[in-house]
The first five atom37 places (N, CA, C, CB, O) and aatype in JSON, in Angstrom:
{
  "aatype": [12, 11, 15, 15, 12, 1, 13, 7, 4, 7, 3, 2, 0, 19, 9, 3, 7, 0, 7, 14, 14, 4, 11, 10, 5, 1, 12, 11, 1, 14, 16, 14, 7, 17, 10, 10, 10, 19, 10, 0, 10, 11, 8, 15, 10, 2, 0, 6, 0, 9, 0, 0, 10, 7, 7, 6, 15, 0, 11, 9, 5, 0, 3, 19, 16, 1, 10, 9, 6, 3, 12, 2, 0, 15, 9, 15, 15, 0, 2, 6, 13, 10, 1, 5, 12, 14, 11, 15, 7, 5],
  "atom_mask": [
    [1, 1, 1, 1, 1],
    [1, 1, 1, 1, 1],
    [1, 1, 1, 1, 1],
    [1, 1, 1, 1, 1],
    [1, 1, 1, 1, 1],
    [1, 1, 1, 1, 1],
    [1, 1, 1, 1, 1],
    [1, 1, 1, 0, 1],
    [1, 1, 1, 1, 1],
    [1, 1, 1, 0, 1],
    [1, 1, 1, 1, 1],
    [1, 1, 1, 1, 1],
    [1, 1, 1, 1, 1],
    [1, 1, 1, 1, 1],
    [1, 1, 1, 1, 1],
    [1, 1, 1, 1, 1],
    [1, 1, 1, 0, 1],
    [1, 1, 1, 1, 1],
    [1, 1, 1, 0, 1],
    [1, 1, 1, 1, 1],
    [1, 1, 1, 1, 1],
    [1, 1, 1, 1, 1],
    [1, 1, 1, 1, 1],
    [1, 1, 1, 1, 1],
    [1, 1, 1, 1, 1],
    [1, 1, 1, 1, 1],
    [1, 1, 1, 1, 1],
    [1, 1, 1, 1, 1],
    [1, 1, 1, 1, 1],
    [1, 1, 1, 1, 1],
    [1, 1, 1, 1, 1],
    [1, 1, 1, 1, 1],
    [1, 1, 1, 0, 1],
    [1, 1, 1, 1, 1],
    [1, 1, 1, 1, 1],
    [1, 1, 1, 1, 1],
    [1, 1, 1, 1, 1],
    [1, 1, 1, 1, 1],
    [1, 1, 1, 1, 1],
    [1, 1, 1, 1, 1],
    [1, 1, 1, 1, 1],
    [1, 1, 1, 1, 1],
    [1, 1, 1, 1, 1],
    [1, 1, 1, 1, 1],
    [1, 1, 1, 1, 1],
    [1, 1, 1, 1, 1],
    [1, 1, 1, 1, 1],
    [1, 1, 1, 1, 1],
    [1, 1, 1, 1, 1],
    [1, 1, 1, 1, 1],
    [1, 1, 1, 1, 1],
    [1, 1, 1, 1, 1],
    [1, 1, 1, 1, 1],
    [1, 1, 1, 0, 1],
    [1, 1, 1, 0, 1],
    [1, 1, 1, 1, 1],
    [1, 1, 1, 1, 1],
    [1, 1, 1, 1, 1],
    [1, 1, 1, 1, 1],
    [1, 1, 1, 1, 1],
    [1, 1, 1, 1, 1],
    [1, 1, 1, 1, 1],
    [1, 1, 1, 1, 1],
    [1, 1, 1, 1, 1],
    [1, 1, 1, 1, 1],
    [1, 1, 1, 1, 1],
    [1, 1, 1, 1, 1],
    [1, 1, 1, 1, 1],
    [1, 1, 1, 1, 1],
    [1, 1, 1, 1, 1],
    [1, 1, 1, 1, 1],
    [1, 1, 1, 1, 1],
    [1, 1, 1, 1, 1],
    [1, 1, 1, 1, 1],
    [1, 1, 1, 1, 1],
    [1, 1, 1, 1, 1],
    [1, 1, 1, 1, 1],
    [1, 1, 1, 1, 1],
    [1, 1, 1, 1, 1],
    [1, 1, 1, 1, 1],
    [1, 1, 1, 1, 1],
    [1, 1, 1, 1, 1],
    [1, 1, 1, 1, 1],
    [1, 1, 1, 1, 1],
    [1, 1, 1, 1, 1],
    [1, 1, 1, 1, 1],
    [1, 1, 1, 1, 1],
    [1, 1, 1, 1, 1],
    [1, 1, 1, 0, 1],
    [1, 1, 1, 1, 1]
  ],
  "atom_positions": [
    [[-107.63, -198.11, 77.72], [-108.48, -199.19, 76.78], [-109.74, -197.64, 76.01], [-109.61, -200.94, 78.21], [-110.33, -196.83, 76.72]],
    [[-109.79, -197.68, 74.71], [-111.19, -197.11, 73.99], [-112.52, -197.4, 74.95], [-111.47, -197.97, 72.39], [-112.6, -198.61, 75.12]],
    [[-113.51, -196.73, 75.6], [-114.77, -197.65, 75.45], [-115.5, -196.61, 74.49], [-115.69, -198.09, 77.03], [-115.1, -195.48, 74.24]],
    [[-116.93, -197.36, 73.9], [-117.78, -197.0, 73.36], [-118.78, -196.88, 73.73], [-117.84, -197.35, 72.72], [-119.04, -197.62, 74.67]],
    [[-119.84, -196.01, 73.3], [-121.47, -196.06, 73.69], [-122.24, -196.43, 72.28], [-122.09, -194.37, 74.33], [-122.51, -195.79, 71.27]],
    [[-122.5, -198.05, 72.78], [-123.68, -198.27, 72.22], [-125.1, -197.43, 71.68], [-123.93, -198.95, 72.95], [-125.97, -196.86, 72.33]],
    [[-124.95, -197.58, 70.51], [-126.78, -196.52, 69.83], [-127.5, -197.43, 69.79], [-127.06, -195.67, 68.05], [-127.15, -198.59, 69.99]],
    [[-128.84, -196.99, 69.48], [-130.27, -197.53, 69.3], [-130.28, -198.59, 67.86], [0.0, 0.0, 0.0], [-131.38, -199.09, 67.64]],
    [[-129.27, -198.93, 66.98], [-128.9, -199.2, 66.13], [-128.66, -200.49, 65.72], [-128.25, -198.63, 66.1], [-128.54, -200.87, 64.55]],
    [[-128.57, -201.45, 67.17], [-127.66, -202.19, 66.43], [-126.56, -202.76, 67.33], [0.0, 0.0, 0.0], [-125.9, -201.89, 67.89]],
    [[-126.3, -203.71, 67.53], [-125.22, -204.31, 68.53], [-123.46, -203.53, 68.3], [-125.2, -206.23, 68.12], [-122.58, -203.36, 69.15]],
    [[-123.46, -203.06, 66.18], [-122.54, -203.06, 65.88], [-122.48, -201.18, 65.78], [-122.38, -204.12, 64.76], [-121.65, -200.42, 65.28]],
    [[-123.36, -201.02, 66.28], [-123.32, -199.51, 65.78], [-122.49, -198.74, 67.37], [-125.38, -198.79, 65.35], [-122.45, -199.21, 68.51]],
    [[-122.05, -197.75, 66.94], [-120.84, -197.08, 68.11], [-121.28, -195.62, 67.86], [-118.83, -197.38, 67.71], [-121.43, -195.32, 66.68]],
    [[-121.49, -194.71, 68.77], [-121.59, -193.57, 68.15], [-119.87, -193.12, 67.81], [-122.52, -192.51, 69.16], [-119.45, -192.58, 66.78]],
    [[-119.26, -193.43, 68.75], [-118.01, -192.57, 67.68], [-117.47, -192.81, 66.34], [-116.77, -192.59, 68.25], [-116.77, -192.07, 65.66]],
    [[-118.21, -194.69, 65.92], [-117.91, -194.03, 64.06], [-116.87, -194.92, 63.9], [0.0, 0.0, 0.0], [-116.17, -194.87, 62.88]],
    [[-116.61, -195.97, 65.04], [-115.67, -196.96, 64.7], [-116.64, -198.25, 64.1], [-114.71, -197.34, 66.11], [-116.19, -199.14, 63.37]],
    [[-117.91, -198.18, 64.5], [-118.5, -199.52, 63.4], [-118.84, -198.86, 62.73], [0.0, 0.0, 0.0], [-118.72, -197.63, 62.69]],
    [[-119.77, -200.13, 61.54], [-120.24, -199.94, 60.55], [-121.4, -198.91, 60.86], [-120.52, -201.15, 59.97], [-121.68, -198.67, 62.03]],
    [[-122.33, -198.07, 59.43], [-123.21, -197.21, 59.73], [-124.2, -197.93, 59.91], [-123.38, -196.25, 58.94], [-124.02, -199.08, 59.51]],
    [[-125.57, -197.67, 60.53], [-126.41, -197.94, 60.52], [-127.73, -197.31, 59.95], [-126.26, -198.17, 61.34], [-127.63, -196.09, 60.05]],
    [[-128.98, -197.68, 59.36], [-130.24, -196.85, 59.33], [-131.21, -196.63, 60.44], [-130.99, -197.33, 58.39], [-131.86, -197.6, 60.83]],
    [[-131.37, -195.44, 60.99], [-132.01, -195.49, 62.03], [-133.43, -195.95, 61.54], [-131.89, -194.24, 62.75], [-133.93, -195.72, 60.44]],
    [[-133.91, -196.54, 62.45], [-135.64, -196.76, 62.32], [-136.74, -196.31, 62.92], [-135.99, -197.82, 62.52], [-136.89, -196.08, 64.12]],
    [[-137.35, -196.22, 62.23], [-139.03, -195.5, 63.39], [-138.97, -196.46, 64.39], [-141.08, -195.58, 62.61], [-138.52, -197.6, 64.26]],
    [[-139.48, -195.89, 65.47], [-139.7, -197.31, 66.43], [-141.38, -197.65, 66.83], [-138.77, -197.05, 68.1], [-142.18, -196.79, 66.47]],
    [[-141.67, -198.31, 67.21], [-142.93, -199.48, 66.83], [-143.41, -198.0, 68.04], [-142.88, -201.95, 67.38], [-142.73, -197.17, 68.66]],
    [[-145.1, -198.28, 67.9], [-145.91, -197.31, 69.33], [-145.98, -198.21, 69.92], [-147.41, -196.49, 69.36], [-146.03, -199.36, 69.49]],
    [[-146.02, -197.75, 71.31], [-145.91, -198.84, 72.48], [-147.39, -199.6, 72.63], [-145.46, -198.04, 74.05], [-148.3, -198.77, 72.59]],
    [[-147.58, -200.19, 72.71], [-148.95, -200.97, 73.52], [-149.67, -200.34, 74.55], [-148.58, -202.23, 74.26], [-149.07, -200.03, 75.58]],
    [[-151.16, -200.04, 74.37], [-151.19, -199.52, 75.51], [-151.63, -200.28, 76.66], [-151.82, -198.56, 75.39], [-152.6, -199.8, 77.25]],
    [[-151.01, -201.63, 77.23], [-150.81, -202.17, 78.28], [-149.22, -201.6, 78.93], [0.0, 0.0, 0.0], [-148.93, -201.31, 80.08]],
    [[-148.49, -201.6, 77.83], [-147.19, -200.93, 78.23], [-147.4, -199.77, 78.77], [-146.28, -200.72, 77.21], [-147.0, -199.47, 79.89]],
    [[-148.08, -198.97, 77.98], [-148.26, -197.58, 78.55], [-148.99, -197.22, 80.2], [-149.18, -196.92, 77.43], [-148.61, -196.45, 81.09]],
    [[-149.9, -197.94, 80.11], [-150.0, -198.56, 81.44], [-149.44, -198.05, 82.55], [-149.56, -199.7, 81.43], [-149.48, -197.03, 83.23]],
    [[-148.67, -199.54, 82.48], [-147.5, -200.47, 82.75], [-146.61, -199.14, 83.52], [-146.69, -201.33, 81.12], [-146.52, -199.1, 84.74]],
    [[-145.97, -198.05, 82.58], [-145.24, -197.14, 83.02], [-146.44, -196.01, 83.34], [-144.06, -196.8, 81.97], [-145.8, -195.35, 84.17]],
    [[-147.08, -195.67, 83.3], [-147.79, -194.9, 84.76], [-147.62, -195.46, 85.64], [-149.16, -194.68, 84.96], [-146.71, -195.35, 86.46]],
    [[-148.38, -196.08, 85.62], [-148.53, -197.01, 86.81], [-146.99, -196.86, 88.05], [-148.67, -198.8, 85.99], [-146.88, -196.68, 89.26]],
    [[-146.25, -197.02, 87.14], [-144.96, -196.37, 87.47], [-144.21, -195.09, 87.85], [-144.54, -196.55, 86.77], [-143.2, -194.84, 88.51]],
    [[-144.73, -194.69, 87.46], [-144.36, -193.25, 87.26], [-144.94, -192.93, 88.59], [-144.99, -192.39, 85.87], [-144.3, -192.43, 89.52]],
    [[-146.59, -193.35, 88.6], [-147.16, -193.08, 89.96], [-147.0, -193.05, 91.22], [-147.75, -193.48, 90.07], [-147.29, -192.2, 92.07]],
    [[-146.23, -194.62, 91.31], [-145.93, -195.29, 92.15], [-144.41, -194.59, 92.84], [-145.96, -196.68, 91.55], [-144.23, -194.42, 94.05]],
    [[-143.73, -194.34, 92.08], [-142.3, -193.65, 92.15], [-142.54, -192.27, 92.67], [-141.51, -193.56, 90.67], [-141.83, -191.8, 93.56]],
    [[-143.77, -191.46, 91.99], [-144.25, -190.35, 92.54], [-144.86, -190.47, 94.08], [-145.22, -189.89, 91.59], [-144.42, -189.8, 95.01]],
    [[-145.58, -191.12, 94.15], [-146.06, -191.33, 95.56], [-144.7, -192.13, 96.32], [-147.62, -192.34, 95.57], [-145.35, -192.94, 96.97]],
    [[-143.98, -192.28, 96.5], [-143.13, -192.39, 97.41], [-142.27, -191.26, 97.21], [-142.51, -193.63, 97.42], [-142.2, -190.61, 98.25]],
    [[-141.72, -190.85, 96.47], [-141.43, -189.18, 96.16], [-141.88, -188.33, 97.48], [-142.45, -188.54, 94.7], [-141.3, -187.97, 98.5]],
    [[-143.24, -188.18, 96.93], [-144.04, -186.82, 98.12], [-144.03, -187.68, 99.59], [-146.25, -186.28, 97.62], [-143.15, -187.1, 100.22]],
    [[-144.64, -188.93, 100.58], [-144.73, -189.38, 100.83], [-143.06, -189.16, 101.73], [-145.41, -190.04, 100.06], [-143.02, -188.91, 102.93]],
    [[-142.04, -189.29, 101.04], [-140.39, -189.15, 101.62], [-140.24, -187.67, 102.03], [-139.07, -189.54, 100.3], [-139.65, -187.38, 103.07]],
    [[-140.86, -186.57, 101.08], [-140.72, -185.05, 101.44], [-141.91, -184.94, 102.64], [-141.04, -183.92, 99.93], [-141.73, -184.29, 103.67]],
    [[-142.79, -185.45, 102.42], [-143.17, -185.25, 103.68], [-142.67, -185.18, 104.97], [0.0, 0.0, 0.0], [-142.79, -184.16, 105.64]],
    [[-141.8, -186.81, 105.61], [-141.72, -186.66, 105.88], [-140.56, -185.6, 106.51], [0.0, 0.0, 0.0], [-140.48, -185.19, 107.67]],
    [[-139.77, -185.34, 105.48], [-138.55, -184.41, 105.89], [-139.53, -183.13, 106.3], [-137.25, -184.06, 104.47], [-139.59, -182.82, 107.49]],
    [[-140.14, -182.53, 105.5], [-140.65, -181.33, 105.98], [-141.53, -181.53, 107.36], [-141.48, -180.71, 104.84], [-141.99, -180.55, 107.94]],
    [[-141.71, -182.75, 107.79], [-141.83, -182.47, 109.34], [-140.95, -182.31, 110.35], [-142.38, -183.26, 109.84], [-141.15, -181.89, 111.49]],
    [[-139.53, -182.83, 109.63], [-138.07, -182.87, 110.81], [-137.49, -181.6, 110.51], [-136.7, -184.23, 110.55], [-136.73, -180.91, 111.19]],
    [[-138.13, -181.36, 109.0], [-137.81, -179.33, 108.96], [-138.01, -178.92, 109.73], [-138.44, -178.27, 108.19], [-137.08, -178.65, 110.49]],
    [[-139.66, -178.48, 110.19], [-140.55, -178.02, 110.9], [-139.69, -178.02, 111.96], [-141.81, -178.68, 110.96], [-138.78, -177.18, 112.01]],
    [[-139.89, -179.04, 113.02], [-139.25, -179.57, 114.19], [-138.37, -178.84, 114.11], [-138.89, -180.89, 114.35], [-138.41, -177.84, 114.82]],
    [[-137.04, -179.08, 113.09], [-135.47, -178.55, 112.98], [-135.62, -176.58, 113.82], [-134.87, -178.56, 110.62], [-135.34, -176.02, 114.88]],
    [[-136.33, -176.18, 112.27], [-136.66, -174.75, 112.8], [-137.04, -174.08, 113.97], [-137.41, -174.42, 112.3], [-136.64, -172.98, 114.34]],
    [[-138.18, -175.16, 114.76], [-138.65, -174.41, 115.99], [-137.57, -174.73, 116.91], [-140.12, -174.82, 116.58], [-137.64, -174.05, 117.93]],
    [[-136.54, -175.59, 116.88], [-135.79, -175.35, 117.8], [-134.83, -174.44, 117.87], [-135.41, -176.2, 118.03], [-134.32, -173.82, 118.8]],
    [[-134.62, -174.47, 116.51], [-133.48, -172.82, 115.9], [-134.08, -171.65, 116.36], [-133.37, -172.42, 113.95], [-133.46, -170.71, 116.86]],
    [[-135.94, -171.73, 116.11], [-136.26, -170.51, 116.99], [-136.34, -170.11, 118.56], [-137.3, -170.29, 116.67], [-136.38, -169.02, 119.12]],
    [[-136.34, -171.34, 118.99], [-136.36, -171.4, 120.27], [-134.63, -171.05, 121.08], [-137.02, -172.94, 120.49], [-134.25, -170.27, 121.95]],
    [[-134.08, -171.95, 120.36], [-132.24, -171.4, 120.43], [-132.42, -170.34, 120.47], [-131.06, -171.63, 119.26], [-132.41, -169.77, 121.56]],
    [[-132.63, -169.72, 119.42], [-131.72, -168.32, 119.19], [-132.97, -166.94, 119.95], [-131.32, -168.04, 116.9], [-133.26, -166.01, 119.19]],
    [[-133.45, -166.96, 121.05], [-134.89, -167.24, 121.67], [-134.01, -167.28, 122.83], [-136.0, -168.66, 121.23], [-133.78, -166.09, 123.04]],
    [[-133.58, -167.74, 123.45], [-132.8, -167.9, 124.69], [-131.48, -167.61, 124.57], [-132.87, -169.15, 125.2], [-130.87, -167.56, 125.64]],
    [[-130.79, -167.38, 123.43], [-129.73, -166.44, 122.93], [-129.62, -164.96, 122.94], [-129.62, -166.67, 121.8], [-128.56, -164.39, 123.19]],
    [[-130.9, -164.25, 122.61], [-131.17, -162.96, 122.83], [-131.45, -162.76, 124.29], [-132.24, -162.53, 121.99], [-130.86, -161.89, 124.93]],
    [[-132.59, -163.8, 124.97], [-132.34, -163.02, 126.73], [-131.39, -163.07, 127.11], [-132.93, -163.48, 127.96], [-130.87, -162.18, 127.79]],
    [[-130.87, -164.15, 126.79], [-129.29, -164.04, 127.86], [-128.67, -163.18, 127.18], [-128.14, -165.47, 128.08], [-128.06, -162.58, 128.07]],
    [[-128.32, -162.56, 125.97], [-127.66, -161.02, 125.92], [-128.84, -160.09, 126.22], [-126.95, -160.56, 124.33], [-128.49, -159.32, 127.12]],
    [[-129.99, -159.89, 125.85], [-130.23, -158.62, 126.59], [-130.02, -158.65, 128.33], [-131.79, -158.21, 126.23], [-130.05, -157.57, 128.93]],
    [[-129.81, -159.85, 129.06], [-129.65, -160.03, 130.39], [-128.02, -159.58, 130.66], [-130.07, -161.62, 130.78], [-127.77, -158.99, 131.71]],
    [[-127.2, -159.8, 129.93], [-125.75, -159.61, 129.87], [-126.18, -158.03, 130.11], [-124.77, -160.17, 128.33], [-126.1, -157.25, 131.06]],
    [[-126.61, -157.96, 128.95], [-126.62, -155.35, 128.66], [-127.43, -155.09, 129.5], [-127.51, -154.16, 126.82], [-127.54, -153.88, 129.67]],
    [[-128.37, -155.99, 130.42], [-128.74, -154.63, 131.43], [-127.6, -155.3, 132.6], [-130.88, -154.41, 132.11], [-128.25, -155.12, 133.64]],
    [[-126.69, -155.76, 132.9], [-126.27, -155.88, 133.88], [-124.67, -155.3, 133.64], [-126.59, -157.23, 134.32], [-123.79, -155.41, 134.5]],
    [[-124.49, -154.76, 132.47], [-122.66, -154.25, 132.2], [-123.58, -152.26, 132.84], [-121.63, -154.49, 129.31], [-124.69, -151.76, 132.66]],
    [[-122.46, -151.85, 133.47], [-122.8, -151.09, 134.33], [-122.47, -149.5, 133.06], [-121.82, -151.43, 135.97], [-121.45, -149.39, 132.38]],
    [[-123.99, -148.22, 133.07], [-124.16, -148.15, 131.95], [-123.23, -146.28, 131.73], [-125.96, -148.49, 131.65], [-123.36, -145.48, 132.66]],
    [[-122.54, -145.94, 130.66], [-121.43, -145.11, 130.8], [-122.25, -143.58, 131.41], [-120.52, -145.0, 129.16], [-123.41, -143.19, 131.56]],
    [[-121.09, -143.13, 131.6], [-121.21, -141.77, 132.14], [-122.06, -141.68, 133.49], [0.0, 0.0, 0.0], [-122.98, -140.86, 133.55]],
    [[-121.82, -142.32, 134.34], [-122.76, -142.39, 135.77], [-121.43, -142.56, 136.67], [-124.13, -143.95, 135.95], [-121.52, -142.67, 137.89]]
  ]
}
């Protein structure tokens, strides 16, 4: 089954050339109300994305803090192990 993508010149136009040729038409300028709606939607989506990133940032910071604590505990354990090892040459 061959699929073809529709192209913005009407229902009969297709990218692969199987349909009749079409004339490209100049788009009409969007109305100010439409532009305001798009800007409001963009603002809303950006606000949601920023809020989600803020939550992620706090989670990452907590994870990094926990990682540093675990690393410090491992370093202390390794240092204690090295202190208990017999010194060579004695």
